[in-house]
C-alpha positions as CSV (number, residue, x, y, z in Angstrom):
1,M,70.9,137.9,40.9
2,A,70.0,134.3,41.3
3,A,73.6,133.4,42.0
4,A,73.7,136.0,44.8
5,L,70.6,134.5,46.5
6,D,72.0,131.0,46.3
7,R,75.2,132.2,47.9
8,R,73.3,133.9,50.8
9,E,71.1,130.9,51.4
10,S,74.0,128.6,51.5
11,I,75.8,130.9,54.0
12,G,72.7,131.0,56.2
13,I,72.2,127.3,56.1
14,G,75.9,126.8,57.0
15,L,75.6,129.2,60.0
16,A,72.4,127.4,61.2
17,V,74.2,124.0,61.0
18,L,77.2,125.4,62.8
19,G,75.0,126.8,65.6
20,H,73.2,123.5,66.1
21,I,76.5,121.7,66.3
22,V,77.8,124.2,69.0
23,L,74.5,123.9,71.0
24,F,74.7,120.0,70.9
25,G,78.2,120.2,72.2
26,V,77.3,122.5,75.1
27,L,74.4,120.2,76.1
28,T,76.6,117.1,75.9
29,V,79.2,118.7,78.1
30,G,76.6,119.8,80.7
31,F,75.0,116.4,80.8
32,L,78.3,114.6,81.3
33,S,79.2,117.0,84.1
34,T,76.0,116.2,86.2
35,P,76.3,113.4,88.7
36,N,74.6,110.1,88.2
37,P,71.0,110.3,89.7
38,R,71.2,106.7,90.7
39,K,74.2,107.4,93.0
40,L,72.5,110.4,94.7
41,E,71.6,109.4,98.3
42,A,69.0,111.3,100.3
43,T,70.3,112.8,103.6
44,P,68.1,111.5,106.4
45,I,66.5,114.0,108.7
46,E,65.9,113.1,112.3
47,I,62.4,113.8,113.5
48,S,61.3,113.3,117.1
49,L,57.6,113.3,118.2
50,T,57.2,114.4,121.7
51,D,54.5,115.9,123.9
52,E,56.9,118.0,126.0
53,V,57.3,120.8,123.4
54,G,56.8,124.1,125.0
55,L,57.0,122.9,128.6
56,K,60.6,124.2,129.0
57,S,61.7,127.7,128.3
58,E,64.8,128.1,126.1
59,A,67.0,131.1,125.4
60,P,70.2,131.6,123.3
61,V,72.1,132.5,126.5
62,V,71.3,130.5,129.7
63,N,70.9,132.8,132.7
64,R,70.9,131.3,136.2
65,E,69.9,134.4,138.1
66,A,66.4,135.0,139.3
67,P,64.4,137.6,137.4
68,A,64.3,141.2,138.7
69,E,61.3,142.4,140.5
70,R,58.7,144.3,138.6
71,L,57.9,147.8,139.8
72,A,54.4,148.9,140.3
73,E,53.1,151.7,138.1
74,V,52.0,153.7,141.1
75,P,54.6,154.1,144.0
76,A,53.5,152.7,147.3
77,P,53.1,155.1,150.3
78,P,56.2,155.2,152.5
79,T,56.0,153.0,155.6
80,L,56.5,154.7,159.0
81,D,58.2,152.8,161.8
82,T,55.4,153.2,164.4
83,P,55.4,151.2,167.6
84,P,52.7,148.5,168.0
85,P,49.7,149.6,169.9
86,V,49.7,148.8,173.6
87,E,46.7,146.7,174.7
88,R,44.8,148.2,177.7
89,P,43.2,145.8,180.2
90,E,39.5,146.0,180.2
91,P,37.9,147.1,183.5
92,E,36.3,144.3,185.5
93,P,32.5,144.5,185.6
94,V,30.9,145.6,188.9
95,V,28.6,142.9,190.3
96,R,25.4,144.4,191.7
97,P,23.1,142.3,193.9
98,D,19.8,141.4,192.3
99,P,16.8,143.1,193.9
100,A,14.5,140.9,195.8
101,P,11.6,139.7,193.7
102,P,8.2,141.0,194.8
103,K,5.9,138.7,196.7
104,A,3.2,137.1,194.7
105,Q,-0.3,138.1,195.7
106,P,-2.9,135.3,196.0
107,Q,-5.2,135.4,193.0
108,P,-8.9,134.8,193.6
109,A,-10.3,131.4,192.5
110,P,-12.0,131.5,189.1
111,K,-15.7,131.1,189.1
112,P,-17.1,128.0,187.4
113,E,-18.7,128.8,184.1
114,P,-22.2,127.5,183.5
115,K,-22.4,124.4,181.3
116,K,-23.8,124.9,177.9
117,A,-26.4,122.5,176.6
118,E,-25.1,120.5,173.8
119,P,-27.2,120.6,170.7
120,K,-28.8,117.3,169.9
121,S,-27.8,116.0,166.5
122,S,-30.6,115.0,164.3
123,A,-28.4,112.7,162.2
124,A,-28.7,109.0,163.1
125,P,-25.4,107.1,164.1
126,P,-23.7,105.3,161.2
127,K,-24.7,101.7,160.9
128,S,-22.0,99.0,161.2
129,P,-21.3,97.1,158.0
130,P,-23.1,93.7,157.8
131,R,-21.0,90.8,158.9
132,P,-20.3,88.2,156.2
133,T,-22.5,85.2,156.7
134,T,-20.7,81.8,157.0
135,K,-22.1,78.6,155.7
136,Q,-23.4,76.6,158.6
137,V,-22.2,73.0,158.6
138,R,-24.8,70.6,159.9
139,P,-23.4,68.0,162.3
140,T,-23.6,64.5,160.9
141,G,-23.2,62.6,164.1
142,R,-20.4,60.5,162.7
143,L,-17.2,59.9,164.8
144,S,-15.1,58.1,162.2
145,G,-11.6,59.6,161.7
146,I,-11.9,62.0,164.7
147,V,-8.9,60.4,166.5
148,D,-6.7,60.1,163.4
149,G,-3.3,61.6,164.0
150,L,-3.7,62.1,167.7
151,T,-1.0,60.8,170.0
152,D,0.1,61.2,173.6
153,Q,3.8,61.5,172.6
154,P,5.4,65.0,172.1
155,S,6.4,65.9,168.6
156,K,10.2,66.0,167.9
157,G,9.8,68.0,164.6
158,K,10.8,71.6,164.4
159,A,9.4,72.5,161.0
160,T,6.9,75.4,160.8
161,T,5.5,74.4,157.5
162,P,3.2,71.4,156.9
163,Q,4.7,68.3,155.3
164,A,3.9,67.6,151.7
165,A,1.9,64.4,151.1
166,T,3.1,64.1,147.5
167,I,5.8,65.7,145.4
168,G,5.1,67.1,142.0
169,P,7.1,66.2,138.9
170,A,8.9,69.6,138.7
171,V,10.0,69.4,142.3
172,R,11.0,65.8,142.0
173,S,13.1,66.5,139.0
174,S,14.8,69.4,140.8
175,V,15.5,67.4,144.0
176,F,16.9,64.3,142.3
177,G,18.8,66.5,139.8
178,L,20.5,68.1,142.8
179,I,21.4,64.6,144.2
180,R,22.9,63.4,140.9
181,K,24.9,66.7,140.5
182,Q,26.6,66.0,143.9
183,V,27.2,62.3,143.0
184,Q,28.6,62.8,139.5
185,P,32.1,64.1,140.5
186,H,32.7,60.9,142.4
187,W,31.4,58.4,139.8
188,R,33.9,56.7,137.6
189,S,32.5,54.0,135.2
190,P,34.7,51.0,134.5
191,T,36.1,50.6,131.0
192,G,35.8,47.5,128.8
193,A,33.6,45.8,126.3
194,D,29.8,46.4,126.6
195,V,30.3,48.3,129.9
196,N,28.0,51.0,128.5
197,L,25.1,48.5,128.8
198,L,25.5,48.0,132.5
199,V,23.0,49.8,134.8
200,T,23.4,49.4,138.6
201,N,20.5,50.3,140.9
202,V,21.4,51.4,144.4
203,E,18.9,52.0,147.3
204,V,19.8,55.1,149.4
205,R,18.3,56.2,152.7
206,L,19.0,59.6,154.1
207,N,18.5,61.6,157.4
208,R,17.1,65.1,157.5
209,D,20.5,66.6,157.4
210,G,21.4,64.7,154.2
211,S,23.7,62.2,155.9
212,L,23.3,58.4,155.2
213,A,20.8,56.7,157.4
214,A,21.9,53.2,156.3
215,E,24.5,51.5,154.2
216,P,23.8,51.9,150.4
217,R,22.4,48.6,149.1
218,I,22.5,47.1,145.6
219,V,18.9,46.2,144.5
220,G,19.6,45.2,140.9
221,Q,21.8,45.3,137.8
222,T,20.8,45.1,134.2
223,G,22.7,44.9,130.9
224,E,24.9,41.9,131.9
225,T,26.6,40.2,129.0
226,E,29.5,37.7,128.7
227,S,31.8,40.5,127.5
228,N,31.2,42.8,130.5
229,R,31.1,40.0,133.2
230,P,34.6,41.0,134.6
231,Q,33.4,44.6,135.1
232,Q,30.0,43.9,136.7
233,Q,31.2,43.6,140.4
234,L,33.5,46.7,139.9
235,H,30.5,48.6,138.5
236,K,28.6,47.9,141.8
237,E,31.5,48.8,144.1
238,R,32.1,52.1,142.4
239,A,28.4,53.0,142.5
240,I,28.3,52.5,146.3
241,S,31.6,54.4,146.7
242,A,30.3,57.4,144.8
243,I,27.3,57.7,147.1
244,K,29.4,57.5,150.3
245,Q,31.8,60.1,149.0
246,A,29.0,62.5,148.0
247,A,27.2,62.3,151.4
248,P,26.1,64.3,153.3
249,F,24.0,65.8,150.6
250,K,23.4,69.6,150.7
251,G,20.5,71.8,149.7
252,L,17.7,69.2,149.9
253,P,14.3,70.9,150.9
254,D,13.3,69.8,154.4
255,E,9.5,70.2,153.6
256,Y,9.8,67.3,151.1
257,Y,11.8,65.0,153.4
258,D,9.3,62.2,153.0
259,A,9.9,62.2,149.2
260,W,13.7,62.0,149.3
261,K,14.4,60.1,152.6
262,G,14.5,56.9,150.6
263,F,15.1,56.4,146.9
264,V,16.8,54.2,144.3
265,L,19.6,55.8,142.2
266,S,20.5,54.2,138.8
267,F,24.2,54.3,137.8
268,D,25.0,53.9,134.1
269,R,27.8,55.2,132.0
270,R,26.7,58.8,132.3
271,L,24.7,58.7,135.5
């Protein structure tokens, strides 16, 4: 009995081993028959992005003929060939003479109505508001200064505003800042040793229209050293040339003419 079981077990084990060998062979053949995945190349697909999709009608067969007319659901009434109506001329209106207007009868003159007595108002008339009292100035009897500013010559000025006696610091800074702004494009400082120490003062006189009333004049120069001695005269000449090129000056306020008609402009390295 035991020998029969051993024989059956050995046969089963042998069949199982044989089946595994056959399965391994089939898998090996299938693996070898498949192409190498590294050599597989993807087929590119062409994709176009456009905004004209649906704007053109497409059909399998292109038909060049015009579409047939669509019939109405209810048939239209038959048309009769009737001649057009004949226009009849309108009769001319008969003009009748206007009847003579009746003569106007004279109307009697109206009687004057009696005047009615106006009722007297008991209310008193409104009082006018009191006038503001002015402070009376008592005469002093002094005649000093009464003829100051009087002259027998006509005035040549055309200004409608009074002239300013003095100019404030804010207005002065604005006016001379405007003058420097117009001179700066024409100012070229010489180059050399210690040239930045030189300061040239130029006297300028202007007319009301901003033009030069006199030749610019050097009134002083500071910062002279032995190193910048060759550039001192050139510094003066370029300062005068810058003022002549900038004139006539624009935008200067006429009411402050007494403040900018004569001034001294200092030229340094930066003006």
